[in-house]
matplotlib code that plots the C-alpha trace (Angstrom):
import matplotlib.pyplot as plt

x = [12.6, 10.6, 7.3, 4.6, 1.0, -1.6, -5.2, -8.3, -9.3, -11.9, -15.4, -18.9, -19.2, -16.9, -17.5, -16.2, -13.2, -12.5, -12.6, -10.4, -7.8, -8.0, -7.5, -4.2, -3.1, -3.9, -1.7, 1.0, 0.7, 1.4, 4.3, 5.7, 5.3, 7.2, 10.0, 9.5, 9.0, 5.6, 4.6, 1.2, 1.0, -2.5, -1.3, 1.2, -1.3, -4.5, -3.5, -1.6, -4.8, -7.2, -5.5, -4.3, -6.6, -5.6, -7.7, -7.1, -7.0, -6.8, -3.5, -2.0, -2.9, -1.2, 1.8, 2.4, 1.5, 3.9, 6.7, 6.3, 6.1, 9.0, 11.5, 10.1, 11.9, 8.6, 4.9, 1.9, -1.0, -4.1, -6.5, -6.4, -7.7, -6.5, -4.4, -3.1, -2.3, -0.2, 1.8, 2.1, 3.3, 6.0, 7.5, 7.5, 9.2, 11.9, 12.3, 10.9, 8.8, 4.9, 3.5, -0.3, -0.6, 1.5, 1.8, 3.8, 6.1, 6.7, 7.3, 10.0, 11.6, 12.1, 14.1]
y = [5.5, 4.0, 3.2, 1.2, 1.9, -0.9, -1.3, -2.5, -1.3, -3.8, -2.7, -3.3, 0.4, 2.5, 5.3, 3.0, 2.0, 5.6, 6.4, 3.3, 4.7, 8.4, 7.0, 5.3, 8.5, 10.7, 8.7, 8.8, 12.5, 12.6, 10.4, 12.5, 15.6, 13.7, 13.1, 9.7, 8.1, 6.7, 4.3, 2.7, -0.6, 0.2, 3.5, 1.8, -1.1, 0.7, 2.8, 0.0, -2.2, 0.4, -0.4, -4.0, -6.7, -9.6, -12.4, -12.0, -8.5, -9.1, -11.3, -8.6, -6.0, -8.0, -8.7, -5.0, -4.2, -6.8, -5.9, -2.1, -3.1, -5.4, -2.4, -0.9, -0.5, -0.7, -1.0, 1.1, -1.2, 0.9, -2.0, -5.6, -7.1, -10.2, -7.9, -5.6, -8.9, -10.2, -7.1, -7.2, -10.7, -9.9, -7.2, -9.3, -12.2, -9.7, -8.8, -5.2, -3.3, -3.2, -0.2, 0.1, 4.0, 7.1, 7.9, 4.5, 5.7, 9.2, 7.4, 5.1, 8.0, 9.8, 6.8]
z = [4.6, 1.7, 3.2, 1.2, 2.2, 2.2, 3.0, 1.4, -2.0, -3.4, -2.4, -4.0, -5.3, -7.4, -4.5, -1.8, -4.0, -4.3, -0.8, 0.1, -2.5, -1.0, 2.3, 1.3, -0.6, 2.3, 4.5, 1.7, 1.6, 5.5, 5.2, 2.4, 4.7, 7.4, 5.0, 4.0, 0.4, 0.3, -2.4, -3.1, -5.0, -6.3, -7.6, -9.9, -10.9, -11.6, -14.5, -16.2, -15.8, -17.3, -20.6, -20.3, -21.7, -19.2, -18.2, -14.3, -13.3, -9.8, -10.1, -12.2, -9.5, -7.0, -9.2, -9.5, -6.0, -4.4, -6.7, -5.6, -1.9, -2.3, -2.6, 0.6, 4.0, 5.8, 5.4, 6.8, 7.0, 7.3, 7.6, 6.6, 3.5, 1.4, -0.7, 2.0, 4.0, 1.0, 1.2, 5.0, 4.7, 2.2, 4.3, 7.4, 5.3, 4.6, 8.5, 7.6, 10.1, 9.5, 11.2, 11.9, 12.2, 11.3, 14.9, 15.2, 12.6, 14.1, 17.6, 15.9, 14.3, 17.9, 19.2]

ax = plt.figure().add_subplot(projection="3d")
ax.plot(x, y, z, "-o")
ax.set_aspect("equal")
plt.show()
């Protein structure tokens, strides 16, 4: 299953943003170990935005993130945030599952 990972990224400090992104990447690594294809919208958006001269970086981040998440079979929502909630809402609108933990995904695979 292609599973998007969503959670808070924005924070007051670069250190906290790194921790937030690390949390998403650690969850993605675990999903990969379980045989899934994990994707993180922020990982697609951040390298592009580093070089792009655009007036609204947040809008561009969300546009890229939502495009990535749109192709997913499910979403792992680590915690809510405005951006993560937009990704969640997109997946729910497509009738696809939103998981709140890796254990939930494991349990679903065992059924």
